[in-house]
C-alpha positions in Angstrom: 0.2 0.2 0.3 1.1 3.6 -0.8 2.4 5.7 2.3 -0.9 7.1 4.3 -1.5 10.8 5.0 -0.6 13.9 2.5 1.6 14.8 -0.3 4.7 14.7 1.4 7.5 13.4 -1.0 9.1 15.9 -3.6 10.8 15.2 -6.6 13.1 17.7 -7.8 14.5 17.2 -11.7 16.9 19.8 -13.2 15.7 21.1 -16.8 18.2 20.1 -19.3 20.4 19.6 -16.7 24.3 19.6 -18.6 22.8 22.2 -21.9 21.6 24.5 -18.5 24.9 24.1 -17.3 26.6 25.4 -20.2 24.2 28.4 -20.7 25.0 29.3 -17.2 28.5 29.2 -17.7 27.9 31.3 -21.1 25.7 34.0 -21.2 25.7 34.0 -24.8 24.3 30.8 -25.3 21.2 31.8 -23.4 18.0 31.7 -25.4 20.0 29.8 -28.2 19.7 26.5 -28.8 23.0 24.3 -27.6 23.5 20.6 -28.0 26.4 19.1 -25.6 28.8 16.7 -27.0 30.7 16.5 -31.0 29.9 14.0 -33.3 27.1 12.6 -31.0 24.5 14.9 -28.7 24.8 14.0 -25.5 22.3 16.6 -23.9 19.9 19.5 -25.6 18.9 22.2 -24.4 14.4 23.2 -24.1 15.4 25.5 -27.2 16.7 22.9 -29.6 15.0 20.0 -28.0 11.9 22.1 -30.0 13.0 21.6 -32.9 13.4 17.7 -32.8 17.2 17.6 -31.4 17.9 14.9 -29.3 20.1 13.3 -27.0 21.4 10.1 -29.2 21.3 12.1 -32.3 24.1 12.1 -34.6 25.4 15.8 -35.2 25.2 16.1 -38.7 21.3 15.0 -38.1 20.8 18.1 -35.3 22.5 20.8 -37.9 19.6 19.7 -40.2 17.3 19.8 -38.5 18.4 23.0 -36.4 21.4 24.5 -38.5 22.2 27.5 -35.8 22.3 24.7 -32.9 25.3 25.0 -31.0 27.6 22.4 -30.0 30.0 22.7 -27.0 32.3 20.1 -25.4 30.9 19.7 -22.0 32.6 21.2 -18.6 32.2 17.8 -16.6 33.3 19.1 -13.3 30.7 21.7 -13.5 28.4 19.2 -13.7 29.4 17.7 -10.7 30.0 20.8 -9.1 26.8 22.6 -9.5 24.5 19.3 -8.9 26.2 18.9 -5.8 25.7 22.3 -4.6 21.4 21.5 -5.8 21.6 18.7 -3.4 23.0 21.0 -0.5 20.2 23.2 -1.0 17.6 20.4 -0.6 19.0 19.3 2.7 18.6 22.8 4.2 15.0 21.7 4.1 15.5 18.3 5.6 18.0 15.5 5.9 15.8 13.2 4.0 17.3 13.0 0.5 17.6 10.3 -1.7 19.7 11.2 -4.6 18.7 9.2 -7.4 21.2 10.6 -10.4 23.5 13.7 -10.5 20.6 16.2 -11.7 17.5 14.6 -9.5 16.4 13.7 -6.0 13.5 12.6 -3.9 13.1 14.9 -0.6 10.6 13.9 2.3 9.2 16.9 4.2 7.1 15.1 6.4 7.3 17.0 10.0 8.9 20.1 8.7 5.9 22.5 8.0 6.5 24.2 11.3 9.6 25.5 10.3 9.2 25.8 6.4 5.2 26.0 5.9 3.3 23.2 3.6 4.9 20.7 1.1 3.7 22.8 -1.5 5.0 26.3 0.0 8.6 24.0 0.3 8.8 23.3 -3.2 8.4 26.5 -4.5 10.9 27.6 -2.1 13.3 25.0 -3.4 12.9 26.5 -6.7 13.6 30.1 -5.9 16.7 28.9 -4.0 18.3 26.8 -6.7 17.6 29.8 -9.6 18.7 32.7 -7.3 21.9 30.8 -5.7 23.2 28.4 -8.4 21.3 30.0 -11.5 19.4 26.6 -12.9 15.7 25.9 -13.7 14.5 22.6 -11.3 11.0 21.1 -11.4 9.6 20.3 -8.7 6.8 17.1 -8.1 5.0 16.8 -5.1 2.7 13.6 -4.3 2.0 11.5 -1.8 4.2 8.2 -3.1 7.8 8.8 -4.9 6.3 7.2 -8.3 3.9 10.1 -8.5 6.0 12.8 -7.8 8.5 11.6 -10.1 5.8 11.9 -12.7 4.2 15.4 -11.3 7.6 16.4 -11.8 8.2 15.3 -15.4 4.3 17.0 -16.1 6.2 20.2 -14.5 8.6 20.5 -16.7 10.2 22.7 -18.3 11.0 24.9 -15.0 7.6 24.2 -13.1 5.5 22.9 -10.2 2.9 20.4 -10.3 0.8 19.3 -6.8 -1.3 16.0 -6.6 -3.5 15.6 -3.6 -4.0 12.7 -2.7 -7.8 13.0 -3.6 -6.5 13.6 -7.4 -4.2 10.7 -8.0 -5.9 8.1 -10.3 -7.7 11.4 -12.1 -4.4 12.7 -12.5 -2.3 9.6 -13.6 -5.6 8.3 -15.9 -4.9 10.3 -19.1 -0.9 10.8 -19.4 1.3 8.1 -21.3 2.2 5.0 -20.4 5.6 5.8 -21.1 5.6 8.0 -17.9 5.4 4.9 -15.6 8.7 4.1 -14.0 10.4 1.2 -15.8 8.3 1.6 -19.2 11.2 1.6 -21.8 10.9 1.8 -25.5 10.1 -2.0 -26.1 7.4 -2.0 -23.3 6.2 1.1 -24.7 5.5 -0.5 -28.2 4.8 -4.2 -26.3 1.2 -2.4 -24.8 0.7 0.0 -27.7 0.2 -3.3 -29.9 -2.0 -4.4 -27.1 -4.1 -1.2 -27.2 -2.7 0.6 -24.2 -1.3 3.6 -24.7 -2.7 5.5 -21.6 -2.1 5.1 -17.1 -5.4 4.6 -17.2 -5.5 2.1 -19.4 -2.8 0.2 -18.0 -4.4 0.2 -14.6 -7.5 -1.3 -15.8 -5.9 -4.4 -17.7 -6.1 -7.4 -15.3 -3.3 -8.3 -13.1 -3.2 -11.8 -15.0 -3.1 -10.9 -18.2 -0.9 -7.7 -17.9 1.7 -10.5 -16.4 0.8 -12.5 -19.5 1.9 -9.6 -21.8 4.9 -8.3 -19.8 5.5 -11.0 -17.5 5.4 -11.9 -13.8 8.0 -9.5 -12.3 7.1 -6.4 -15.0 3.5 -6.7 -15.1 3.0 -7.2 -11.7 5.0 -3.8 -10.9 3.8 -1.9 -13.5 -0.3 -2.8 -12.9 0.7 -1.4 -9.3 2.7 1.7 -10.2 -0.6 2.3 -12.9 -2.6 2.5 -9.7 -0.1 4.1 -7.7 0.5 1.7 -5.1 4.3 2.3 -4.2 5.4 1.3 -0.7 9.2 2.8 -1.5 10.2 5.4 1.3 12.8 8.3 0.6 16.1 6.4 1.5 19.0 8.7 2.5 21.8 6.1 2.0 22.3 3.3 0.2 24.5 1.2 -1.2 24.7 0.5 -5.1 23.3 -3.4 -5.4 25.3 -3.5 -8.8 27.6 -1.3 -11.3 26.9 -1.8 -14.9 27.0 0.0 -18.3 25.8 -0.5 -21.8 26.4 0.2 -25.3 24.5 0.5 -28.3 25.9 -0.4 -31.0 23.6 0.1 -34.1 23.6 -3.1 -36.1 26.8 -5.5 -36.2 27.5 -8.6 -37.0 28.0 -11.1 -34.0 31.8 -11.4 -34.9 34.0 -12.8 -32.0 35.9 -9.3 -32.7 32.6 -7.8 -32.0 32.6 -9.1 -28.8 36.0 -9.0 -27.6 35.8 -5.5 -28.3 32.6 -4.2 -26.9 33.2 -6.5 -23.9 36.4 -5.3 -23.4 35.4 -1.7 -23.7 32.2 -2.2 -20.8 34.9 -4.6 -19.0 36.6 -1.8 -18.7 34.7 1.1 -17.3 32.8 -1.5 -15.3 36.0 -2.5 -13.5 37.3 0.5 -12.8 34.2 1.9 -11.7 34.4 -1.0 -9.2 37.7 -0.7 -8.0 37.4 3.3 -7.7 34.7 2.7 -5.0 36.7 -0.1 -3.5 34.0 -2.7 -4.3 34.5 -6.4 -5.9 31.3 -8.5 -7.3 30.9 -12.4 -7.6 27.8 -12.4 -10.0 28.2 -11.3 -13.5 25.9 -10.4 -15.8 25.7 -9.9 -19.7 23.0 -8.6 -22.0 22.3 -8.9 -25.7 20.1 -7.4 -27.7 19.0 -8.5 -30.8 17.8 -6.7 -33.6 14.2 -7.2 -33.3 14.7 -6.0 -29.8 14.8 -9.2 -28.1 17.3 -9.5 -25.2 18.9 -12.7 -23.3 20.5 -12.5 -20.6 23.0 -14.8 -19.0 24.8 -14.8 -15.7 27.3 -16.7 -13.9 28.0 -16.4 -9.5 32.0 -16.8 -8.7 33.0 -18.2 -5.3 34.9 -14.9 -5.2 34.5 -11.7 -5.4 36.2 -10.0 -8.5 37.2 -6.4 -10.1 40.1 -7.4 -12.5 39.1 -5.7 -16.3 40.9 -8.4 -18.0 38.6 -11.3 -15.8 35.3 -9.7 -16.1 36.6 -9.2 -19.8 37.0 -12.9 -19.6 33.6 -14.0 -18.6 31.7 -11.4 -20.0 32.9 -13.0 -23.6 32.3 -16.8 -22.5 28.7 -15.1 -21.3 27.9 -13.7 -24.6 29.4 -16.3 -26.8 26.9 -18.4 -25.0 23.6 -16.6 -25.5 24.8 -16.4 -29.0 25.2 -20.0 -29.3 21.8 -20.8 -28.0 20.2 -18.5 -30.3 22.1 -19.5 -34.2 19.9 -17.9 -36.0 20.6 -14.3 -34.9 23.5 -12.9 -36.7 23.2 -9.1 -35.6 23.4 -7.2 -32.0 22.5 -4.6 -31.3 23.3 -3.7 -27.4 25.4 -5.2 -24.8 25.6 -4.7 -21.3 27.7 -5.8 -18.4 26.8 -5.5 -14.9 28.6 -6.8 -11.5 26.8 -7.6 -8.5 26.5 -9.0 -5.1 29.1 -6.4 -3.9 31.7 -6.7 -1.3 34.6 -4.3 0.0 37.7 -5.1 -1.4 40.7 -2.5 -0.5 43.4 -5.8 0.0 44.1 -8.3 -1.8 44.4 -11.9 0.1 46.9 -14.2 -1.9 46.1 -17.9 -2.1 47.6 -21.2 -2.5 47.6 -22.8 -6.1 45.6 -25.6 -5.5 45.0 -26.3 -9.4 41.2 -26.0 -8.9 38.7 -25.3 -12.2 38.7 -21.7 -11.0 42.1 -20.5 -10.7 41.9 -18.4 -13.4 39.2 -16.3 -12.3 40.8 -15.8 -8.4 42.4 -12.5 -7.3 44.8 -14.2 -4.8 46.7 -16.7 -7.3 49.9 -15.4 -9.1 47.9 -14.4 -12.0 44.8 -12.9 -10.5 47.3 -10.6 -8.1 49.4 -9.6 -11.5 46.0 -8.4 -12.6 45.2 -6.8 -9.6 48.3 -4.8 -9.7 48.4 -3.7 -13.4 44.8 -2.4 -12.8 45.4 -0.4 -9.9 48.7 0.7 -11.6 46.5 2.0 -14.9 44.0 3.7 -12.2 46.9 6.0 -10.8 48.2 6.8 -14.3 44.6 7.8 -15.3 43.9 9.5 -11.6 46.5 11.6 -12.5 47.1 12.1 -16.0 43.7 11.4 -17.6 41.9 8.1 -18.8 43.3 8.2 -22.2 46.9 8.2 -20.8 47.3 4.3 -20.2 45.1 1.5 -20.7 44.4 -2.5 -22.4 45.3 -1.7 -26.4 42.0 -3.7 -27.4 40.1 -0.6 -25.6 42.3 2.4 -26.0 42.2 1.3 -30.2 38.7 0.3 -30.4 36.4 2.7 -32.4 33.8 2.5 -29.6 33.9 4.8 -26.9 32.1 8.0 -28.7 30.6 9.5 -25.6 33.4 10.8 -23.2 34.3 8.8 -20.2 33.3 11.5 -17.8 29.8 12.1 -19.3 29.1 8.1 -18.8 30.4 8.7 -15.3 28.2 11.2 -14.6 25.2 9.5 -16.3 25.6 6.1 -14.9 26.2 7.0 -11.4 25.1 4.6 -8.9 22.2 6.3 -7.4 19.1 5.0 -9.4 17.1 2.6 -7.5 
């Protein structure tokens, strides 16, 4: 059941954050269409979005749609600095702040009314302070549940405030598109549309068994509950990430071993590096392969010991992806690969092991080969920390054609905040 009481959960979402920061840093860009990126649009201002420019679009296509668009490279340190400042403003109103990405967060303001006024008053004050003190626009949704507060903030964009009182919840939700439901991506949206389901109200009207048959047991049950605003989740102020992952959209590529080695080596380098930066290692490795018809298959393995070595993760990811492709011999093209590591534990020191000749010795970090990889990774990490990510790395990754998005942007966008 959703939390009882009034609408006390806020979702604050900075508007077109990366482009808005660029316009803040360079006043000449204000009011003009701006795209962050070089060959690919990483983010776009509202002025550019109104003319059809979208994230993920190629630079030449963006210029076709909007010849006056101004491309900027990106100021990643400023993104982090300003995002942190906004979180500081939110914490002035309540200690119950759950940051879920660099540019958005949930707040629970129950019990603070005697200090700052009603939840809508607090939301309005947050918007004023972020604009006045930091110079950025922020949209805020106020509701009784996290899911509805997030939808309300999307409805408030750009630069607005939407409050959904408890007696208005279902009326507010019914006409909205299903794409606003947390967890509905393009594939799920297309599947729902094929069944004639385009609004949240239509989704809520589908019997649970039918929805589970259409989307699967877990997804169907979850989306059916959210469509009727059944969301018991509370605002969590601190939570360790359950997994670390990364994915890469390949377009349409032949599923060759060279493509797997190149793409999965690139992804493993990113994931393993983030694990080590957090002082973590993980036991369960999962690989997802998406085919040309948007169907995806996953393969995973749980190791007896946690790992964080780039080469070890690469080897395991290639084995898992190869297994998935072997099981689907009719699929010759792939469009996306993803790698994630879960069951995380702390890993600050290396425990050496005796050579016992076990089958999994090549994956164990404490063996001779494993400890060599452990030391090499940390040497590369130190070089990159001092001279930049492109200063050193594994040849297959450094020479790969992949990686058009700057690593700093990926680190911000994929930071492990999301629930």
